[in-house]
N, C-alpha and C positions, 0 to 999 in steps of 0.2 A: 460577452465573447472574450474581453480582456482578462476577466477572472479565469475563464476556462483555459486560456493560453498560459496564464501564469501557473495554474495547477498542473497543466500538462508538462510544462518546463520543469517544474519541481519534481514531478514523478520521474522524468527522464534523468534528471541529475541524480536522484536517489538510486535509480537503477544502475547508472554508471558507477556511482560510488560503491554500491554493494558489489558490483562486478569487479572493481579494482581491489576491494578488500578481500574477496573470496580467494582463498589459497587452497591448493591441493594438499591433502594430508601428507605429511612427510613419509617417505618409504620406510618401512620397518627394517632395521638392520638384521641381517641373517648371519648367525655365527654357528660354530661347531664345537662340540665337546670331543676331544681326543682322549679316549678312556681306556686304552690298552695298557696294561701294566708292563708288558714286554713288547718292544717294537720289533717288527719283522720287515722283510723285503717288500711286503705289500703296502707298507706305509708310503713309500715313494710314489707309487702310482696313485694311491688314494689322495694324497696331498696335492699332487699335480693336477688331477682331474677335478678337484673341488675348489681350486684357487679362484676361479672366475665368479663363483656364485656365493661364496661365504667369506665374509670380511675378516673374521677374527677366529683364532684358535684358542680354546680354553683347554689346557692340557693337564691331565692328571699327572701330578709331579711327586707328591709325597703323601703317605698315609700313616696314621697312628692307630694301632689296634689295641684293644683292651689287654689281650694276652701276649700277642706276638711283638708288640712294640712298634718301632718305626720301620718303614719300608719305602724306598724310592722307586718310582717307575723308571724303567730302563729306556729312556728316550734316546732319539738319535739327534744330537744337537746340530750335526752337519745338515741334515734334512730340514730342520726347523730354520736354520740360518739361511739356507738356500731358498726356502719357501717365502720368507720375507714378510709374512702377515703379522700383525700385532699378536703378541702372546700374553695370555693370562695364565699364570701358574695356579693350579687348583690344589689345595691342601685338604685332604679328607681326614677329619677327626671322627673316629668311629663313635656312634651314638651310645655304645656300651661302656665307654670310658667312665670310670667312677667320678672323676673330677678333671678339670682342665688345669694342668700345671703351666701357669702363665709364662714363667721364665724359660722352661724347657721348650715349650712350643715356639716361643719367640726366637729362641736360639736356633732351633731347627729351621724355621722359616728364613731367618737372616742368612744362615749358612747356605740354604738352597739358592737364595737370590745371588749371593756372592759366587757360588759355583756356576750358575747359569750365565752370569755376566762374564765370568772368566772364560767361558766357552764361546763368547761372542754373541750371546743371546740378549736381546734388549726387551725387557719386560714392560708390558703396557698395564700390568696390574697383577694383584694377588687376590685369589678368591678362597675363602674358608667355607668348606662344606661340612656342616655339623648338624645332625638331626637332633637338636636338643629338645628335651621335653619342655612343655610350657612352664612347668614349675622351676626349671633351671635357667630360664631366660635372664633373670637378674645376674647370675654368675657368668653367663655367656656374654652379657653386655660388659661386665667388668673386664673380662678377658679381651674383648675386642677393643675396648678403650686403651688397655695396656699395649696391645699390638699396634694399634694406630699410632700411638705416641712413639713407638720404637722404630717404625718404618719411615723411610724418607717421605716427606710431605708431598713430594711430586709423584709418588707411586700410589695409584688408586687402590682402594681396598673394597672388595665386595663380599657378599655372603650368599650362599644358597639358603633359601627360606622355605618354610612349610606353611601351607594354608591353615593348618591347625593353630598357628600362632595368631591368627587374625583377631581373635576375641580377647587376647591378652592386653591388659592395660600397660604392660611392659614394652609392647612392640614399638610404639613411636620412639621411645628412648633408645631402644636397641638399634633401630634404623638410623637414628641420628649419629651413631658412631661410625658409620661406613658411608662410602660414596655412592653405592648402588646395591641393589639386591636382585637375586635371581629366584623367582618364584617357581618352585618345582611342582608341576601339576600332574605328574604321572607316577603311579605306584600301584602295587597290587594290594588294595585295601579290602575289596570284596570280590572274590573270583567270579561271582555270578555277573558282575558288571564289567568284567574284562580288565584290561590294563589301563584303559583311558576312557574318560567320560567327557566329551567336548562341551556339553552344556554346563557341567559342573566346573570345568576349567575356565569357561568364560565368566561364570559367576565369581569364581575366586579372583580372576584378574580384575574385574570391576571393583570388587570389594577392596583388593590391595591398593588400587589406584586412589581410593578415598582415604586410605590410611597414610601412605607414604607421600612425602613431599620431594622425594629424590627420584632419579631415574630408576626404572626397574625393567627386567627382562623376564620372559617366560621360557622355562626349560620344557621342551616338548619332545615326546618319544618318537623315534624312528627305528624301533626295534621290537623284539618279542622276548618272552620268557617262557619257561616251562614250570608247571606246578607239580611237585612230587608229593606223594602221601607221606605222612609222618604219624608216629604213635599218638601224638597229642591231638591230632585232628586238624591242626593248623597246617596249611601247605608249606612245603619248603620251596623257595624260589630259586630256580636255576637260570642263570643269565649267560654271561660270557664264558664262564668256566664250568665244565661238565662236573656233575656230582655223581659219584658212584653210589647208586642206590637202587634197590629192587622196587619195581612198581611202575604202573603206567604213568607216563608223562602227559599232562594236559597243556597243550601249547596255547599261549595267548599272544596275539600280535596286534600292535597298534595299527589301526586301519588308515591307510593313506588317504582314502576318500574323505573320512571324517576330519582328519588333520588338515586336508586341503581346504575344506569348507570353513573350518575354524580360522585358518590363516587368512582367508579372504575376508571374513568378518572383521578380524583384527586390523587388517590393512584398511578396510573401508571406514571403520569407526573405532580407531584405537583408543583404549582407555587412557585417561590422563596419566602422564609420566611414563607410559610404556614406550621403550626405545627400540626394542627388537626381540627376536626369537632366537633361541639357542637350541639346536637340534642335538639330541643324544641318540646316536653317537656317530663319529666318522666311520663309515662302513669299509671294511676291508673285503677283498675278493673272497676270502674263505670264512667270512663272518656269517654263519648260517642263520643267525637270529636278528640280523640288521636288514633294513631295507637296502636295496641296491642304491648306489649313488645316483643312477638315472632316475629312479623314482623319487628319491629325496630331493634332487635338484628340481624336478617337475613340481613337487608339492611346494617347495620354498618359492618358486617363481610364479606360482599361481597358474600353471599350465593345466589344460584339460587332460584328465588321466584316462588311459585306456590300455587294456591288454590286447594283444593280437597274436594268438597261438596259430602256428602253421606247421604242417608236416614237413619234415626234412628227410630226404632219401639220398643216400650216397651209395652208388652201385659200382662194383668191380667184378667183372666176370660172373655176373649173375648173383653175387652175394651183396645183399642190401643191408646197410646199417640204417636203422630206423630211429628217428629222433623227433623232438618237438622244439621249435624255436619260438621265443617270445619277442616279436618285433614291435611291441608297443613300449610305452614309457612307464607302465605300471606292472610291478611284480605280480605273478599269477600263480594260483594253485596248479599243481599237476592236473592235466585233464583227466576226467573220470574214465573216459573210454576213447580209444582210437580204433577205427575200423579201416582196413585196407582191402581193396578189391584186387585179387591176385589171379594168376594163372601159372600152372606148372610148378608148384612149390614142392621141393624135395625135403625141406626141413626149415624150422623156425623156432625161435625161443624168445622169451621175455627176459629183461634184465631186472635187477633188484627193484622192488617197489611195484612191479606189474606182473600180471598173470596172463598167459596166452591161451586163447581158445581157437583152434584151427579147424576150418572147414575146407571143402574142396576149392571154393573160389573166394574165401573170406578169412582174413586174420583179424581177431578181435583182442586188443590189449586192454585189460581192465586194471584200474588202480587198486592196489592193496593197502596203501597207507598214504598219509598226507605228506605233501612236500611242496616246494615252491620253485618256479622258474623265474630267475631274475629278469627284469626288463633288459632286453638286449642279449640275453643268454639263451642257452639251449640245453637239452638233456636227452641222452640216449635212452630208449625204452626197450629196444630189442634188435633182432636181426632176422633175416629170412633169405633162403636161397631159392629164388623163383625165376621162372622164365620172364615174367613181366609183373609189375605192380602199377596199377592205374592210379596215378596220383590225383587226377582230376575227379575220380569217383570215390576216392578215400575221404574220410572225415575225422575231424578232431571234435570230440564232444566235451565241452567244459564241465 
């Protein structure tokens, strides 16, 4: 009996010790890329609405192109100063640059830092975004070493990194030159697989965690692109800026449901050294290829996602404006069909994107092309002059 009691006491003590040592996994930091080259009035609302859910802004600040040279993003320093979140200036070095002029790039970066600081902006770091080929990683490491030595030791330096670098023996030495890395796991590599593969992204993140000994982040997509045909057969990617080109556009959109599941997996079992997620990009109200901020916020917070499409009628003296509202937190495709039970209609018509079929007691609006209704948003699809429209008997068919 005494032996049993001692064993029982030992097991209880072990259970208590294990319980004391068990710690919840730290929450993953949530950050945003601000990637617009020209700022507009829409930035004020977008920044204000995103402040409570995203800790840090990584702002496109400066770009170097192979042919066009240097170009600065036209930021609004007053908005950034008012916003008050930590700022990381991102310097984009085009992958088509023949070589990296260490002295010139360093001079440009130092001038940018000085200019931002003179405008009252306090930088929390600098990020270099350069899609270097694997063969050029040694030269890239030399440049980063030079830049690190030239920057204040108190200013963190990070880089955007590519999964293709993972097998290079140069990678550990490259990562040793910076304070952190941002693994970019979204791109159009194979149009048949879409813009993003969550299983592949998780594999890349786990592989990266075994290579780096420093903090890293994942850059995740909250946007879409269009693929345009080209003479070479390889698609041309259209993103934020429209490209004037004849031919059918194939739209690819990162799936919020997929990203939500991946974010949950990463929160529940984060790879070693993973510190947070950086979402690309801050959505503006007129950004037709970005998720709405409502959907982005819901994904980042791990909320259950749902669309809720409802018919909206606005009547004045028998003239009805007909629209669809999305009262959920998930952006939705335009409904395929909307049917309205009506009486005494003198006339009706559909707006762009829909076609109307009119019968004596039924109006049918049929979708002609693809489109999205943002979470919390709405879209007009037509009008009708009728004695009555029975909203309770009308239907929205997703």
